[in-house]
C-alpha positions as YAML, in Angstrom:
chain: A
units: angstrom
residues:
- id: 1
  name: MET
  ca: [-14.29, 1.81, -0.59]
- id: 2
  name: ALA
  ca: [-11.41, 1.26, -2.99]
- id: 3
  name: ASP
  ca: [-9.42, -1.84, -3.93]
- id: 4
  name: VAL
  ca: [-5.97, -0.93, -5.26]
- id: 5
  name: ALA
  ca: [-3.25, -3.20, -6.69]
- id: 6
  name: ILE
  ca: [0.08, -2.78, -4.92]
- id: 7
  name: ARG
  ca: [3.50, -4.29, -5.67]
- id: 8
  name: LEU
  ca: [5.38, -4.33, -2.35]
- id: 9
  name: GLN
  ca: [9.15, -4.21, -1.98]
- id: 10
  name: PRO
  ca: [10.13, -4.84, 1.67]
- id: 11
  name: ARG
  ca: [13.49, -4.06, 3.34]
- id: 12
  name: ALA
  ca: [14.04, -0.81, 1.45]
- id: 13
  name: LYS
  ca: [16.19, 2.05, 2.69]
- id: 14
  name: ARG
  ca: [13.08, 4.23, 3.11]
- id: 15
  name: SER
  ca: [9.32, 3.93, 2.70]
- id: 16
  name: GLU
  ca: [8.23, 5.51, -0.57]
- id: 17
  name: VAL
  ca: [6.13, 5.16, -3.69]
- id: 18
  name: VAL
  ca: [8.37, 4.33, -6.64]
- id: 19
  name: GLY
  ca: [5.81, 4.54, -9.46]
- id: 20
  name: GLU
  ca: [3.50, 2.27, -11.34]
- id: 21
  name: ARG
  ca: [4.19, -1.05, -13.09]
- id: 22
  name: ALA
  ca: [1.61, -3.13, -14.99]
- id: 23
  name: GLY
  ca: [-1.28, -1.30, -13.35]
- id: 24
  name: ALA
  ca: [0.03, -1.81, -9.81]
- id: 25
  name: ILE
  ca: [1.44, 0.96, -7.63]
- id: 26
  name: VAL
  ca: [4.98, 0.05, -6.55]
- id: 27
  name: VAL
  ca: [5.60, 0.80, -2.85]
- id: 28
  name: ARG
  ca: [8.80, 0.27, -0.89]
- id: 29
  name: VAL
  ca: [8.75, -0.14, 2.90]
- id: 30
  name: THR
  ca: [11.61, -0.48, 5.38]
- id: 31
  name: ALA
  ca: [9.99, -3.36, 7.31]
- id: 32
  name: PRO
  ca: [11.07, -6.94, 6.69]
- id: 33
  name: PRO
  ca: [8.61, -9.50, 5.27]
- id: 34
  name: VAL
  ca: [8.41, -11.36, 8.59]
- id: 35
  name: ASP
  ca: [5.35, -11.94, 10.77]
- id: 36
  name: GLY
  ca: [3.24, -9.50, 8.73]
- id: 37
  name: LYS
  ca: [5.46, -6.52, 9.52]
- id: 38
  name: ALA
  ca: [5.75, -5.45, 5.88]
- id: 39
  name: ASN
  ca: [1.96, -5.64, 5.45]
- id: 40
  name: ALA
  ca: [1.43, -3.56, 8.60]
- id: 41
  name: ALA
  ca: [3.97, -1.00, 7.38]
- id: 42
  name: LEU
  ca: [2.26, -0.87, 3.99]
- id: 43
  name: CYS
  ca: [-1.16, -0.30, 5.58]
- id: 44
  name: ALA
  ca: [0.23, 2.48, 7.81]
- id: 45
  name: PHE
  ca: [2.00, 4.10, 4.84]
- id: 46
  name: VAL
  ca: [-1.13, 4.03, 2.65]
- id: 47
  name: ALA
  ca: [-3.33, 5.31, 5.49]
- id: 48
  name: LYS
  ca: [-1.01, 8.26, 6.12]
- id: 49
  name: ALA
  ca: [-0.74, 9.12, 2.43]
- id: 50
  name: VAL
  ca: [-4.51, 8.96, 1.86]
- id: 51
  name: GLY
  ca: [-5.45, 10.63, 5.14]
- id: 52
  name: VAL
  ca: [-7.52, 7.86, 6.70]
- id: 53
  name: SER
  ca: [-7.07, 5.88, 9.90]
- id: 54
  name: ALA
  ca: [-4.80, 2.83, 9.84]
- id: 55
  name: SER
  ca: [-7.78, 0.60, 10.65]
- id: 56
  name: SER
  ca: [-9.42, 1.71, 7.38]
- id: 57
  name: VAL
  ca: [-6.65, 0.03, 5.32]
- id: 58
  name: ASP
  ca: [-6.36, -3.73, 4.98]
- id: 59
  name: VAL
  ca: [-4.59, -6.23, 2.71]
- id: 60
  name: VAL
  ca: [-7.45, -8.30, 1.27]
- id: 61
  name: ARG
  ca: [-5.41, -10.49, -1.09]
- id: 62
  name: GLY
  ca: [-1.75, -11.46, -1.27]
- id: 63
  name: GLN
  ca: [-0.75, -11.51, 2.40]
- id: 64
  name: THR
  ca: [2.39, -13.57, 1.61]
- id: 65
  name: SER
  ca: [2.98, -12.28, -1.91]
- id: 66
  name: ARG
  ca: [4.64, -9.12, -3.25]
- id: 67
  name: ASP
  ca: [1.53, -8.48, -5.36]
- id: 68
  name: LYS
  ca: [-1.31, -7.36, -3.10]
- id: 69
  name: ILE
  ca: [-4.79, -5.94, -3.23]
- id: 70
  name: VAL
  ca: [-5.23, -3.28, -0.57]
- id: 71
  name: ARG
  ca: [-8.72, -2.11, 0.44]
- id: 72
  name: VAL
  ca: [-9.13, 1.47, 1.66]
- id: 73
  name: VAL
  ca: [-12.42, 2.28, 3.34]
- id: 74
  name: GLY
  ca: [-13.52, 5.90, 3.15]
- id: 75
  name: ALA
  ca: [-11.75, 6.85, -0.09]
- id: 76
  name: SER
  ca: [-12.35, 6.31, -3.80]
- id: 77
  name: GLU
  ca: [-9.87, 4.42, -5.99]
- id: 78
  name: ASP
  ca: [-9.04, 7.64, -7.85]
- id: 79
  name: ALA
  ca: [-8.35, 9.46, -4.57]
- id: 80
  name: VAL
  ca: [-6.05, 6.65, -3.36]
- id: 81
  name: ARG
  ca: [-4.12, 6.53, -6.64]
- id: 82
  name: GLU
  ca: [-3.77, 10.32, -6.66]
- id: 83
  name: ALA
  ca: [-2.58, 10.42, -3.06]
- id: 84
  name: LEU
  ca: [0.04, 7.73, -3.67]
- id: 85
  name: LEU
  ca: [1.20, 8.70, -7.17]
- id: 86
  name: GLY
  ca: [0.77, 12.46, -6.77]
- id: 87
  name: ARG
  ca: [-1.21, 12.92, -10.02]
...
């Protein structure tokens, strides 16, 4: 299980990882920040990148904030960071 800091930018032109800022991975998603749609899009994006099911990814802190802590079950923190940042 891994807890990873994410800085979310909703309403982007495309869903992508931009880089890293202050220890948090910066992720852009196309979904608007309404009714949890951006959080759901973030979880789906992270799950696809890491190779786990969408139900294995959850926002554990920062549901209404741009700064979030995302928990990924079934992967280590290093594996999640590598999958998202490509390092």
